[in-house]
RODO-2510 file (C-alpha; in nm, 4 decimals, decimal comma):
residues 605
     n   res          X          Y          Z
     1     x     2,4038     0,2698     0,8938
     2     x     2,6979     0,1021     0,6898
     3     x     2,4629    -0,2262     0,6529
     4     x     2,1890    -0,0258     0,5635
     5     x     2,3818     0,1429     0,2954
     6     x     2,5398    -0,1910     0,1552
     7     x     2,2320    -0,3508     0,1433
     8     x     2,0489    -0,0403    -0,0470
     9     x     2,3288     0,1353    -0,1819
    10     x     2,1192     0,4506    -0,3345
    11     x     2,1588     0,5652     0,0485
    12     x     2,4364     0,7687     0,0637
    13     x     2,4785     0,8595    -0,2936
    14     x     2,2240     1,1451    -0,3441
    15     x     2,2178     1,3346    -0,6207
    16     x     1,9614     1,6072    -0,7685
    17     x     1,7656     1,3630    -0,8933
    18     x     1,7293     1,1890    -0,5197
    19     x     1,6209     1,5634    -0,4267
    20     x     1,3572     1,5610    -0,6758
    21     x     1,2171     1,2351    -0,5744
    22     x     1,2319     1,3826    -0,2360
    23     x     1,0351     1,6593    -0,2841
    24     x     0,7399     1,4671    -0,4610
    25     x     0,7615     1,2230    -0,1932
    26     x     0,7013     1,5365     0,1036
    27     x     0,4488     1,6970    -0,1687
    28     x     0,2847     1,3209    -0,1921
    29     x     0,2617     1,2818     0,2308
    30     x     0,1378     1,6556     0,2031
    31     x    -0,1686     1,5324    -0,0155
    32     x    -0,2648     1,2269     0,2159
    33     x    -0,2666     1,4233     0,4997
    34     x    -0,5235     1,6298     0,3280
    35     x    -0,7177     1,3765     0,1823
    36     x    -0,7084     1,1375     0,4984
    37     x    -0,7007     1,4059     0,7755
    38     x    -1,0406     1,5542     0,6958
    39     x    -1,1988     1,2175     0,6922
    40     x    -1,2800     0,9408     0,9249
    41     x    -1,3164     0,5684     0,9696
    42     x    -1,4950     0,3565     0,7866
    43     x    -1,6889     0,0637     0,7826
    44     x    -1,4242    -0,2058     0,7743
    45     x    -1,1903     0,0352     0,9852
    46     x    -1,5111     0,0214     1,2641
    47     x    -1,5898    -0,3506     1,2112
    48     x    -1,1949    -0,4816     1,2342
    49     x    -1,2401    -0,3073     1,5822
    50     x    -1,5128    -0,4125     1,7065
    51     x    -1,4008    -0,7746     1,6557
    52     x    -1,1363    -0,6853     1,8808
    53     x    -1,3491    -0,6260     2,2102
    54     x    -1,2601    -0,7854     2,4922
    55     x    -1,0179    -1,0432     2,2858
    56     x    -0,6892    -1,1168     2,3793
    57     x    -0,4124    -1,0821     2,1382
    58     x    -0,3939    -1,4143     2,0918
    59     x    -0,5610    -1,6538     1,9223
    60     x    -0,7159    -1,3048     1,7920
    61     x    -0,4360    -1,1904     1,5626
    62     x    -0,4912    -1,5228     1,3593
    63     x    -0,8705    -1,5163     1,3270
    64     x    -1,0417    -1,4203     1,0478
    65     x    -1,4180    -1,3724     1,1091
    66     x    -1,4660    -1,5895     0,7439
    67     x    -1,2419    -1,3200     0,5922
    68     x    -0,8712    -1,3201     0,5253
    69     x    -0,5894    -1,4620     0,7363
    70     x    -0,3958    -1,0955     0,8013
    71     x    -0,2536    -1,1116     1,1141
    72     x     0,0056    -0,8157     1,0820
    73     x    -0,3114    -0,6356     1,0172
    74     x    -0,4866    -0,7903     1,3034
    75     x    -0,2119    -0,6973     1,5641
    76     x    -0,3020    -0,2935     1,4420
    77     x    -0,6138    -0,3771     1,5047
    78     x    -0,6260    -0,4805     1,8190
    79     x    -0,3295    -0,2220     1,9554
    80     x    -0,5785     0,0399     1,8143
    81     x    -0,8886    -0,1363     1,9921
    82     x    -0,6811    -0,1735     2,3099
    83     x    -0,4844     0,1634     2,3295
    84     x    -0,6445     0,3819     2,0874
    85     x    -0,9992     0,2540     2,0226
    86     x    -1,2089     0,4197     1,7551
    87     x    -0,9685     0,7295     1,7737
    88     x    -0,8915     0,8854     1,4131
    89     x    -0,5731     1,0039     1,4286
    90     x    -0,3869     0,6736     1,4641
    91     x    -0,5378     0,5809     1,1338
    92     x    -0,4109     0,9043     0,9822
    93     x    -0,0434     0,8271     1,1433
    94     x    -0,0261     0,4858     0,9846
    95     x    -0,1437     0,5816     0,6673
    96     x     0,1528     0,8633     0,6465
    97     x     0,3662     0,6259     0,7558
    98     x     0,2647     0,3507     0,4882
    99     x     0,2810     0,5969     0,2158
   100     x     0,6269     0,7340     0,3051
   101     x     0,7593     0,4354     0,3410
   102     x     0,5701     0,3523    -0,0375
   103     x     0,7215     0,6586    -0,1869
   104     x     1,0789     0,6131    -0,0866
   105     x     1,1168     0,2176    -0,2309
   106     x     0,9034     0,2989    -0,5285
   107     x     1,2158     0,5518    -0,5912
   108     x     1,4476     0,2933    -0,4838
   109     x     1,2739     0,0563    -0,7295
   110     x     1,2838     0,3081    -1,0547
   111     x     1,6295     0,4124    -1,0230
   112     x     1,7440     0,0034    -0,9962
   113     x     1,5261    -0,0617    -1,2702
   114     x     1,4826     0,2441    -1,5269
   115     x     1,8301     0,3536    -1,6814
   116     x     1,6767     0,7244    -1,7373
   117     x     1,6142     0,9212    -1,4342
   118     x     1,4000     1,1339    -1,5757
   119     x     1,1792     0,8692    -1,6499
   120     x     1,2437     0,7224    -1,3154
   121     x     1,0812     1,0731    -1,1206
   122     x     0,7972     1,0250    -1,4211
   123     x     0,7364     0,6596    -1,2441
   124     x     0,7544     0,7688    -0,8948
   125     x     0,4828     1,0273    -1,0037
   126     x     0,2116     0,8049    -1,1696
   127     x     0,3166     0,5289    -0,9207
   128     x     0,1999     0,7980    -0,6014
   129     x    -0,0350     1,0474    -0,7520
   130     x    -0,2556     0,8696    -0,9997
   131     x    -0,5872     0,8818    -0,8907
   132     x    -0,5775     0,4863    -0,8491
   133     x    -0,4154     0,4648    -0,5373
   134     x    -0,6540     0,7839    -0,3566
   135     x    -0,9837     0,5075    -0,2628
   136     x    -0,7112     0,2861    -0,0928
   137     x    -0,5272     0,6000     0,0883
   138     x    -0,8553     0,7414     0,2072
   139     x    -0,9814     0,4280     0,3403
   140     x    -0,7306     0,2889     0,6093
   141     x    -0,8832    -0,0379     0,6585
   142     x    -0,7188    -0,0716     0,2384
   143     x    -0,3968     0,1177     0,3230
   144     x    -0,3598    -0,1571     0,6357
   145     x    -0,3747    -0,4389     0,4165
   146     x    -0,3441    -0,3680     0,0187
   147     x    -0,1515    -0,0829     0,0406
   148     x     0,0834    -0,1685     0,3147
   149     x     0,1291    -0,5288     0,1276
   150     x     0,2749    -0,3894    -0,1868
   151     x     0,4875    -0,1378     0,0170
   152     x     0,6315    -0,4474     0,2112
   153     x     0,6498    -0,6174    -0,1174
   154     x     0,8643    -0,3672    -0,2720
   155     x     1,1027    -0,3650     0,0436
   156     x     1,0938    -0,7610    -0,0269
   157     x     1,2157    -0,7360    -0,3496
   158     x     1,5009    -0,4525    -0,3172
   159     x     1,6367    -0,6972    -0,0368
   160     x     1,6366    -0,9861    -0,2573
   161     x     1,7949    -0,8204    -0,5297
   162     x     2,0517    -0,6782    -0,2584
   163     x     2,1210    -1,0729    -0,1410
   164     x     2,1489    -1,1846    -0,5487
   165     x     2,4190    -0,8815    -0,5903
   166     x     2,5992    -1,0584    -0,3045
   167     x     2,4731    -0,9675     0,0278
   168     x     2,4965    -1,1964     0,3116
   169     x     2,2258    -1,4501     0,4224
   170     x     2,1259    -1,2247     0,7032
   171     x     1,9630    -1,0304     0,4485
   172     x     1,8040    -1,3619     0,2914
   173     x     1,6865    -1,4074     0,6635
   174     x     1,5350    -1,0500     0,6753
   175     x     1,3773    -1,0716     0,2978
   176     x     1,1762    -1,4172     0,3733
   177     x     1,0778    -1,2448     0,7575
   178     x     0,9470    -0,9303     0,6209
   179     x     0,8111    -1,1553     0,3436
   180     x     0,5846    -1,3109     0,6311
   181     x     0,5013    -0,9746     0,7457
   182     x     0,3772    -0,8757     0,3985
   183     x     0,1532    -1,1746     0,3806
   184     x     0,0293    -1,0782     0,7352
   185     x    -0,1217    -0,7850     0,5615
   186     x    -0,2526    -0,8768     0,2807
   187     x    -0,2240    -1,2214     0,0480
   188     x    -0,1690    -1,0244    -0,2575
   189     x     0,2185    -1,0579    -0,1592
   190     x     0,1833    -1,4314    -0,2485
   191     x     0,3102    -1,2857    -0,6470
   192     x     0,6290    -1,1658    -0,4709
   193     x     0,8597    -1,4665    -0,5619
   194     x     0,6806    -1,4499    -0,9028
   195     x     0,7604    -1,1375    -0,9659
   196     x     1,1379    -1,1429    -0,8343
   197     x     1,1695    -1,4230    -1,0999
   198     x     1,0506    -1,1895    -1,3572
   199     x     1,3185    -0,9297    -1,2604
   200     x     1,5996    -1,1455    -1,2366
   201     x     1,4960    -1,3393    -1,5596
   202     x     1,3583    -1,0191    -1,7954
   203     x     1,5087    -0,7044    -1,6276
   204     x     1,8160    -0,8309    -1,4924
   205     x     1,9461    -0,5876    -1,2583
   206     x     2,2788    -0,4555    -1,2555
   207     x     2,5665    -0,7336    -1,0988
   208     x     2,2532    -1,0164    -1,0651
   209     x     2,3886    -1,1900    -1,4153
   210     x     2,6322    -1,4002    -1,2572
   211     x     2,4804    -1,4953    -0,9440
   212     x     2,2024    -1,7619    -1,0747
   213     x     2,2535    -1,9973    -0,7488
   214     x     2,1714    -1,6701    -0,5217
   215     x     1,8536    -1,5805    -0,7279
   216     x     1,7250    -1,9634    -0,7177
   217     x     1,7910    -1,9406    -0,3394
   218     x     1,5797    -1,6216    -0,3244
   219     x     1,2997    -1,7119    -0,5003
   220     x     1,3124    -2,0644    -0,3484
   221     x     1,3038    -1,9017     0,0347
   222     x     1,0197    -1,6583    -0,1031
   223     x     0,8698    -1,9646    -0,2266
   224     x     0,8506    -2,1895     0,0732
   225     x     0,7154    -1,8996     0,2638
   226     x     0,4293    -1,8834     0,0296
   227     x     0,3786    -2,2653     0,1177
   228     x     0,3594    -2,2279     0,4613
   229     x     0,1261    -1,9388     0,4361
   230     x    -0,0993    -2,0943     0,1962
   231     x    -0,1134    -2,4321     0,3926
   232     x    -0,1553    -2,2159     0,7297
   233     x    -0,4654    -2,0454     0,5188
   234     x    -0,6497    -2,3666     0,3573
   235     x    -0,6291    -2,5254     0,6872
   236     x    -0,8138    -2,2749     0,8917
   237     x    -1,1601    -2,0560     0,8417
   238     x    -1,0794    -1,7766     0,5893
   239     x    -1,2137    -1,7071     0,2667
   240     x    -1,1391    -1,8955    -0,0035
   241     x    -1,3867    -1,7195    -0,2688
   242     x    -1,6874    -1,9435    -0,1991
   243     x    -1,9773    -1,8782    -0,4222
   244     x    -1,7682    -1,7382    -0,7378
   245     x    -1,7901    -1,8206    -1,0740
   246     x    -1,4717    -1,8291    -1,2546
   247     x    -1,4133    -1,8116    -1,6047
   248     x    -1,1474    -1,7297    -1,8706
   249     x    -1,3772    -1,4821    -2,0524
   250     x    -1,4896    -1,3066    -1,7249
   251     x    -1,0773    -1,2877    -1,5917
   252     x    -0,9751    -1,1326    -1,9851
   253     x    -1,2754    -0,8810    -1,9651
   254     x    -1,2964    -0,7442    -1,6173
   255     x    -0,8880    -0,7409    -1,6623
   256     x    -0,9091    -0,5600    -1,9558
   257     x    -1,1945    -0,3217    -1,8565
   258     x    -0,9799    -0,2572    -1,5510
   259     x    -0,6468    -0,1813    -1,7146
   260     x    -0,7909    -0,0139    -2,0061
   261     x    -1,0714     0,1855    -1,8754
   262     x    -0,9664     0,2827    -1,5167
   263     x    -0,5882     0,2341    -1,4935
   264     x    -0,4109     0,3633    -1,8112
   265     x    -0,6295     0,6487    -1,8179
   266     x    -0,6051     0,7461    -1,4335
   267     x    -0,2143     0,7851    -1,5357
   268     x    -0,3235     1,0410    -1,7783
   269     x    -0,4755     1,2238    -1,4340
   270     x    -0,8075     0,9936    -1,4542
   271     x    -1,0956     0,9340    -1,3930
   272     x    -1,1743     1,2932    -1,3229
   273     x    -1,5293     1,2146    -1,1986
   274     x    -1,6813     0,9314    -0,9608
   275     x    -1,9806     0,8137    -0,9010
   276     x    -2,1624     0,6675    -0,6172
   277     x    -2,4181     0,7499    -0,2855
   278     x    -2,2011     0,8664    -0,0044
   279     x    -1,8405     0,9336     0,0830
   280     x    -1,7071     0,6847    -0,0884
   281     x    -1,6156     0,7114    -0,4959
   282     x    -1,6138     0,4786    -0,7515
   283     x    -1,4128     0,5555    -1,0968
   284     x    -1,6442     0,7301    -1,3671
   285     x    -1,3936     0,7329    -1,6536
   286     x    -1,5465     0,9214    -1,9816
   287     x    -1,5068     0,7279    -2,3051
   288     x    -1,2974     0,9990    -2,4217
   289     x    -1,0240     0,9999    -2,1861
   290     x    -1,0260     0,5912    -2,2066
   291     x    -0,9752     0,6813    -2,5976
   292     x    -0,6872     0,9259    -2,5392
   293     x    -0,5293     0,7002    -2,2625
   294     x    -0,5428     0,3654    -2,5133
   295     x    -0,3913     0,5865    -2,8271
   296     x    -0,1073     0,7262    -2,5792
   297     x    -0,0564     0,3492    -2,4702
   298     x     0,0049     0,2297    -2,8465
   299     x     0,1867     0,5313    -2,9185
   300     x     0,4093     0,4935    -2,7010
   301     x     0,4371     0,0619    -2,7131
   302     x     0,5194     0,1442    -3,0532
   303     x     0,8634     0,3769    -3,0039
   304     x     0,9676     0,1781    -2,7476
   305     x     0,9179    -0,1673    -2,9730
   306     x     1,0828     0,0241    -3,2799
   307     x     1,3953     0,1386    -3,0623
   308     x     1,4471    -0,1347    -2,9103
   309     x     1,1937    -0,4540    -2,9113
   310     x     1,4221    -0,6836    -2,6957
   311     x     1,3964    -0,4246    -2,4140
   312     x     1,0366    -0,3151    -2,4484
   313     x     0,9345    -0,6912    -2,4451
   314     x     1,1298    -0,7888    -2,1695
   315     x     0,9758    -0,4569    -1,9678
   316     x     0,6268    -0,5816    -2,0673
   317     x     0,7104    -0,9295    -1,9572
   318     x     0,8376    -0,8394    -1,6130
   319     x     0,5277    -0,6373    -1,5368
   320     x     0,3170    -0,9198    -1,6526
   321     x     0,4611    -1,1536    -1,3924
   322     x     0,3049    -0,9367    -1,1124
   323     x     0,0246    -0,7993    -1,2859
   324     x    -0,1156    -1,1294    -1,4355
   325     x    -0,1508    -1,3379    -1,1564
   326     x    -0,2527    -1,0471    -0,8926
   327     x    -0,5421    -0,9408    -1,1334
   328     x    -0,5892    -1,3922    -1,1258
   329     x    -0,5605    -1,4137    -0,7450
   330     x    -0,7772    -1,0720    -0,7386
   331     x    -1,0413    -1,1967    -0,9805
   332     x    -1,1268    -1,5566    -0,8505
   333     x    -1,1597    -1,4065    -0,4885
   334     x    -1,3419    -1,1488    -0,5330
   335     x    -1,4526    -1,0047    -0,8782
   336     x    -1,6164    -1,3382    -0,9993
   337     x    -1,8666    -1,2761    -0,7617
   338     x    -2,0848    -1,0776    -0,9367
   339     x    -2,1648    -1,0856    -1,2956
   340     x    -2,1168    -0,6927    -1,3522
   341     x    -1,7853    -0,6034    -1,4474
   342     x    -1,8337    -0,2347    -1,3283
   343     x    -1,7228    -0,3815    -0,9943
   344     x    -1,3834    -0,2948    -1,0780
   345     x    -1,4867     0,0529    -1,1103
   346     x    -1,3647     0,0253    -0,7380
   347     x    -1,0114     0,1547    -0,8008
   348     x    -0,8708    -0,0352    -0,4426
   349     x    -0,9092    -0,3927    -0,6215
   350     x    -0,5905    -0,2899    -0,8320
   351     x    -0,3568    -0,0140    -0,6525
   352     x    -0,0920    -0,2484    -0,6404
   353     x    -0,1041    -0,3168    -1,0407
   354     x    -0,1122     0,0195    -1,1158
   355     x     0,1772     0,0954    -0,9018
   356     x     0,3707    -0,1550    -1,0715
   357     x     0,1880    -0,0585    -1,3932
   358     x     0,3314     0,2516    -1,3547
   359     x     0,7198     0,1520    -1,3071
   360     x     0,6765    -0,0371    -1,6332
   361     x     0,4905     0,2809    -1,8123
   362     x     0,8443     0,4636    -1,6601
   363     x     1,0446     0,2039    -1,8012
   364     x     0,8764     0,1991    -2,1197
   365     x     0,9076     0,5753    -2,1943
   366     x     1,2957     0,5641    -2,0922
   367     x     1,2933     0,3316    -2,4152
   368     x     1,1094     0,5414    -2,6412
   369     x     1,3329     0,8335    -2,5124
   370     x     1,6239     0,6997    -2,7205
   371     x     1,4719     0,6688    -2,9938
   372     x     1,6283     0,8753    -3,2885
   373     x     1,3103     1,1010    -3,3104
   374     x     1,4121     1,2350    -2,9813
   375     x     1,7213     1,2330    -3,0104
   376     x     1,7302     1,4917    -3,3304
   377     x     1,8355     1,8127    -3,3018
   378     x     1,5576     2,0699    -3,3413
   379     x     1,3616     2,3290    -3,1903
   380     x     1,4302     2,2806    -2,8498
   381     x     1,1771     2,5554    -2,7205
   382     x     0,8929     2,4133    -2,9667
   383     x     0,9888     2,0513    -2,7494
   384     x     0,9488     2,1718    -2,4076
   385     x     0,6583     2,3728    -2,4872
   386     x     0,4960     2,0435    -2,5615
   387     x     0,5910     1,8593    -2,3031
   388     x     0,5040     2,1593    -2,0929
   389     x     0,1503     2,1609    -2,1954
   390     x     0,1161     1,7560    -2,1732
   391     x     0,2627     1,7664    -1,7745
   392     x    -0,0025     2,0758    -1,7343
   393     x    -0,3084     1,8680    -1,8373
   394     x    -0,2264     1,5493    -1,6762
   395     x    -0,1503     1,7151    -1,3404
   396     x    -0,4678     1,9167    -1,3915
   397     x    -0,6665     1,5912    -1,3928
   398     x    -0,4813     1,4785    -1,1385
   399     x    -0,5782     1,7260    -0,8752
   400     x    -0,9203     1,7410    -1,0236
   401     x    -0,9405     1,3341    -0,9214
   402     x    -0,8047     1,3916    -0,6064
   403     x    -1,0107     1,7065    -0,5266
   404     x    -1,3686     1,5236    -0,6253
   405     x    -1,2744     1,2293    -0,4599
   406     x    -1,1800     1,4558    -0,1089
   407     x    -1,4932     1,6246    -0,1698
   408     x    -1,6663     1,3484    -0,0951
   409     x    -1,4567     1,1707     0,1288
   410     x    -1,4873     1,4792     0,3410
   411     x    -1,8542     1,4083     0,4306
   412     x    -1,8110     1,1275     0,6269
   413     x    -1,9010     1,2503     0,9603
   414     x    -1,8071     0,9152     1,1526
   415     x    -1,6055     1,0991     1,4063
   416     x    -1,8701     1,3160     1,4986
   417     x    -2,0733     1,0133     1,6035
   418     x    -1,7685     0,8711     1,7666
   419     x    -1,6628     1,1344     1,9465
   420     x    -2,0230     1,2405     2,0695
   421     x    -2,0039     0,8489     2,2349
   422     x    -1,7234     0,8551     2,3903
   423     x    -1,7547     1,2026     2,5401
   424     x    -2,1168     1,0837     2,6941
   425     x    -2,0435     0,7305     2,7973
   426     x    -1,7917     0,8013     3,1042
   427     x    -2,0617     0,9556     3,2972
   428     x    -2,3372     0,6597     3,2184
   429     x    -2,4378     0,4439     3,5325
   430     x    -2,7575     0,2771     3,3945
   431     x    -2,7369     0,0289     3,0856
   432     x    -2,6906     0,1440     2,6840
   433     x    -2,9637    -0,0906     2,5465
   434     x    -2,7776    -0,2234     2,2158
   435     x    -2,9618    -0,0793     1,8917
   436     x    -2,8792    -0,0161     1,5224
   437     x    -2,6202     0,2601     1,3849
   438     x    -2,6268     0,5020     1,0937
   439     x    -2,6234     0,3314     0,7532
   440     x    -2,2975     0,5901     0,7122
   441     x    -2,1216     0,4269     0,9559
   442     x    -2,1935     0,0619     0,9018
   443     x    -2,4617    -0,0093     0,6058
   444     x    -2,6941    -0,2848     0,6701
   445     x    -2,6260    -0,4902     0,3760
   446     x    -2,2558    -0,5033     0,4857
   447     x    -2,3477    -0,6880     0,8445
   448     x    -2,7101    -0,6447     0,9129
   449     x    -2,6521    -0,7577     1,2779
   450     x    -2,3617    -0,4833     1,3590
   451     x    -2,5033    -0,2633     1,6744
   452     x    -2,3832    -0,0012     1,8749
   453     x    -2,3031    -0,2697     2,1950
   454     x    -1,9523    -0,3502     2,0610
   455     x    -1,8781     0,0222     2,0110
   456     x    -1,9781     0,1048     2,3851
   457     x    -1,7688    -0,2300     2,5219
   458     x    -1,4405    -0,0618     2,3131
   459     x    -1,4779     0,2801     2,4486
   460     x    -1,6329     0,1860     2,7723
   461     x    -1,5265    -0,1559     2,9130
   462     x    -1,7100    -0,1061     3,2426
   463     x    -2,0573     0,0260     3,0638
   464     x    -2,2770    -0,2305     3,0676
   465     x    -2,5263    -0,3333     2,7597
   466     x    -2,6164    -0,6894     2,8647
   467     x    -2,7872    -0,6405     3,2579
   468     x    -3,1042    -0,4178     3,2814
   469     x    -3,0452    -0,1337     3,5272
   470     x    -3,2153     0,2068     3,5397
   471     x    -3,1749     0,4515     3,3532
   472     x    -3,2154     0,2720     3,0529
   473     x    -3,0358     0,4603     2,7641
   474     x    -2,9532     0,3881     2,4037
   475     x    -2,6926     0,5561     2,1090
   476     x    -2,8796     0,8173     1,9344
   477     x    -2,8215     0,8749     1,5291
   478     x    -2,6040     1,1434     1,6351
   479     x    -2,4056     0,9667     1,8801
   480     x    -2,5204     1,1052     2,1908
   481     x    -2,6898     0,9210     2,4384
   482     x    -3,0856     0,9526     2,4772
   483     x    -3,3681     0,7674     2,6998
   484     x    -3,4146     0,3978     2,5626
   485     x    -3,7363     0,2154     2,5723
   486     x    -3,8051    -0,1332     2,4520
   487     x    -4,1009    -0,2216     2,2397
   488     x    -4,2177    -0,5310     2,3213
   489     x    -4,3305    -0,7867     2,0463
   490     x    -4,4221    -1,0720     2,1861
   491     x    -4,4338    -1,2125     2,5606
   492     x    -4,3171    -1,5667     2,4879
   493     x    -4,3475    -1,6358     2,8407
   494     x    -4,4109    -1,5025     3,1653
   495     x    -4,4772    -1,6010     3,5420
   496     x    -4,4263    -1,4668     3,8683
   497     x    -4,2390    -1,7838     3,9530
   498     x    -4,0741    -1,9922     3,7055
   499     x    -4,1061    -2,0580     3,3342
   500     x    -3,8724    -2,3377     3,2918
   501     x    -3,6618    -2,4299     3,6690
   502     x    -3,3072    -2,5340     3,6321
   503     x    -3,2125    -2,7165     3,9214
   504     x    -2,7991    -2,7291     4,0774
   505     x    -2,7605    -3,0440     3,9082
   506     x    -2,8136    -2,9129     3,5595
   507     x    -2,6199    -2,6593     3,3827
   508     x    -2,8418    -2,5439     3,0784
   509     x    -3,1893    -2,5087     3,0444
   510     x    -3,4711    -2,4907     2,7299
   511     x    -3,7561    -2,2594     2,6790
   512     x    -3,9447    -2,4126     2,3975
   513     x    -4,1564    -2,1377     2,2387
   514     x    -4,5002    -2,2296     2,1392
   515     x    -4,4836    -1,9771     1,8448
   516     x    -4,1344    -1,9064     1,6669
   517     x    -4,0258    -1,5518     1,6234
   518     x    -3,9877    -1,4506     1,2631
   519     x    -3,6639    -1,2967     1,1428
   520     x    -3,6100    -0,9137     1,3027
   521     x    -3,2928    -0,6647     1,2758
   522     x    -3,1978    -0,5371     1,5900
   523     x    -3,4344    -0,7886     1,7615
   524     x    -3,3384    -0,8567     2,1152
   525     x    -3,4328    -1,1248     2,4191
   526     x    -3,5388    -0,9685     2,7367
   527     x    -3,4506    -1,2750     2,9654
   528     x    -3,6200    -1,2801     3,3252
   529     x    -3,3782    -1,4443     3,5771
   530     x    -3,3995    -1,5489     3,9469
   531     x    -3,0738    -1,6510     4,0373
   532     x    -2,9598    -1,8711     4,3413
   533     x    -2,5841    -1,7910     4,3969
   534     x    -2,2956    -1,5912     4,1912
   535     x    -2,2617    -1,6994     3,8181
   536     x    -2,2244    -1,6310     3,4941
   537     x    -2,4443    -1,7104     3,1924
   538     x    -2,4572    -1,7267     2,8257
   539     x    -2,7679    -1,7784     2,6274
   540     x    -2,7795    -1,9255     2,2530
   541     x    -3,1280    -1,9473     2,0594
   542     x    -3,2331    -2,2808     1,8550
   543     x    -3,3626    -2,1926     1,5172
   544     x    -3,5777    -2,3663     1,2869
   545     x    -3,3948    -2,6527     1,1656
   546     x    -3,2775    -2,7205     1,5283
   547     x    -2,9565    -2,5771     1,5110
   548     x    -2,7931    -2,3793     1,8136
   549     x    -2,6765    -2,0100     1,8119
   550     x    -2,5127    -1,8160     2,0538
   551     x    -2,6710    -1,4652     2,0762
   552     x    -2,4522    -1,1652     1,8713
   553     x    -2,2386    -0,9787     2,0389
   554     x    -2,3249    -1,1229     2,3553
   555     x    -2,0964    -1,1035     2,6695
   556     x    -2,1840    -1,3308     2,9118
   557     x    -2,2601    -1,1256     3,2176
   558     x    -2,1684    -1,1904     3,6350
   559     x    -2,4650    -1,2026     3,8084
   560     x    -2,5383    -1,1889     4,1913
   561     x    -2,8091    -1,3961     4,3618
   562     x    -3,1828    -1,2463     4,3336
   563     x    -3,3883    -1,1452     4,0546
   564     x    -3,2657    -0,9713     3,7280
   565     x    -3,2984    -0,9136     3,3663
   566     x    -3,0367    -0,9635     3,0809
   567     x    -3,0480    -0,8838     2,7069
   568     x    -2,9686    -1,0580     2,4422
   569     x    -2,8920    -1,0158     2,0613
   570     x    -3,0796    -1,2332     1,8131
   571     x    -2,9038    -1,3508     1,5574
   572     x    -2,9851    -1,2406     1,1953
   573     x    -3,1936    -1,4009     0,9764
   574     x    -3,3137    -1,6412     1,2527
   575     x    -3,5965    -1,7890     1,3030
   576     x    -3,6096    -1,8446     1,6976
   577     x    -3,8022    -2,1695     1,8115
   578     x    -3,6299    -2,1875     2,1320
   579     x    -3,4279    -2,0290     2,3841
   580     x    -3,1493    -2,2211     2,6039
   581     x    -3,0094    -2,0388     2,8984
   582     x    -2,6523    -2,1747     3,0388
   583     x    -2,4941    -2,1910     3,3717
   584     x    -2,1756    -2,0770     3,2922
   585     x    -2,0075    -2,1358     3,6427
   586     x    -2,1412    -2,4388     3,8921
   587     x    -2,5024    -2,3899     3,9494
   588     x    -2,4772    -2,4856     4,3548
   589     x    -2,7645    -2,3552     4,4401
   590     x    -3,0318    -2,3543     4,0930
   591     x    -3,1487    -2,0894     3,8568
   592     x    -3,4966    -1,9958     3,7689
   593     x    -3,6094    -1,8690     3,4201
   594     x    -3,8921    -1,6004     3,4924
   595     x    -3,9841    -1,4576     3,1586
   596     x    -3,8660    -1,4326     2,7957
   597     x    -3,9449    -1,1559     2,5639
   598     x    -3,8699    -1,0455     2,2426
   599     x    -3,7804    -0,6645     2,2261
   600     x    -3,7174    -0,3660     2,0025
   601     x    -3,5192    -0,1296     2,1283
   602     x    -3,5946     0,2514     2,0382
   603     x    -3,4536     0,5677     2,1506
   604     x    -3,6285     0,8681     2,2605
   605     x    -3,5260     1,1177     2,0124
***
């Protein structure tokens, strides 16, 4: 405990302001529980665990499905998928842990960097309660990536400053290790060494001025971690912003729209209302609030600059060392994919920038409050009334923004669907035919080929989804199992004996189709086989360009001697010209393909 107190000096030196911050953090955790507890898993929360179905931890945690190198987040995905598949309570607990840690280290940062304790408390309020954080908290995937990343970054910066002040090499080692962890939640943590440099150069925390060698060591240490991460990222199959069309004008426009149109108004309680279909909402900030927020920001800057232009300029420069590279990273990788600037109304994109911006606003407030205008003697009651009215307006707006998002978010009934499915799977003996999931769970435009198959495999690994066995069942749109029927589209090949014989000296056979199968969502291949001996089989399709692609979500079944039928999902947007069946084990006695049929699964509701 003594080492912890030395590393974080504020621990063990509590005062009334610390008590106020503790109460504020507890209220924040209550609000988070209210928000998250009544919701459910949402889109990427479900997909992330589906990717982990039947996978070993390694190499799963360093793979990406063409998204990000997020080994820390994917470790959590794997643990959830393995020990509590598609259950909501782990998401609630982890979100509370992340939120609590964020609150503690945000307060530490504010007390360290802001001289006025009341202004520091304002910084904590703005960082935790403004509505920029609400969508990120609600959607667990965003809490586990962006919010966890900024939380770990605050921890890293706290330890780095401690090292510069005279901490041991163990503090530096812990700083670098935790930075590796932070990058594993989101590549946004790449800005940490830049921000650390900005803090040390512009804000100059106490006891760090004569420690230039230690400062350089800390910045270089974090920078080397960044280099290692980037080498791994660029050498792997990860999202590199392909398809984006960045421009300087686009960056300035989107950044200005986000900061002035959403983030700054949120500090005054905005956006008040949200728009969008479904349970998720996008900021609908009124022009009136944008104008008022801009005016307040200008007044704050003017008073701060008039009193101490040097100090105010340093605060703005330090904040810019975090916000500018972060916005550039998000713009190039995400925002530049679309032409519409309103994409930044999705507040989860810039939550971390809003948190650091809150600290900067509070620091400017501490400078402005030292202006002689506020130091003059005058009617204290009148000042108290004005400040009280402003506080009530801001808090009321914040409560309204939270409440309206909560009303939307609590319409997310994914838990009802998942719990219904979880309850009925253990009693199922036949095959559960893969089919579509409700749009509220995973919309078709997010992943057109996502089906019930990975959900079933997660919740009940022994349930059969590939080999046809009676009775055939399907998952209805309410999560309950119902009778299923296969609607035949094309009987491509059929024979009482063999459409294609795969002799014992061969491993694979290709059924070439006379007429190609056109693309359809959730289209299945029903393949009849006559197997000579126990073996596992794989299925792939040949598209119109001659490329061989494995069937989607296909878990190679172990087939025993005799006739059988298997189901395989055709990859999305694929025109099939041929079907390949492969014996994955030794084909000692030969195998026969007796039929190949294109079908769609339909539930009898």
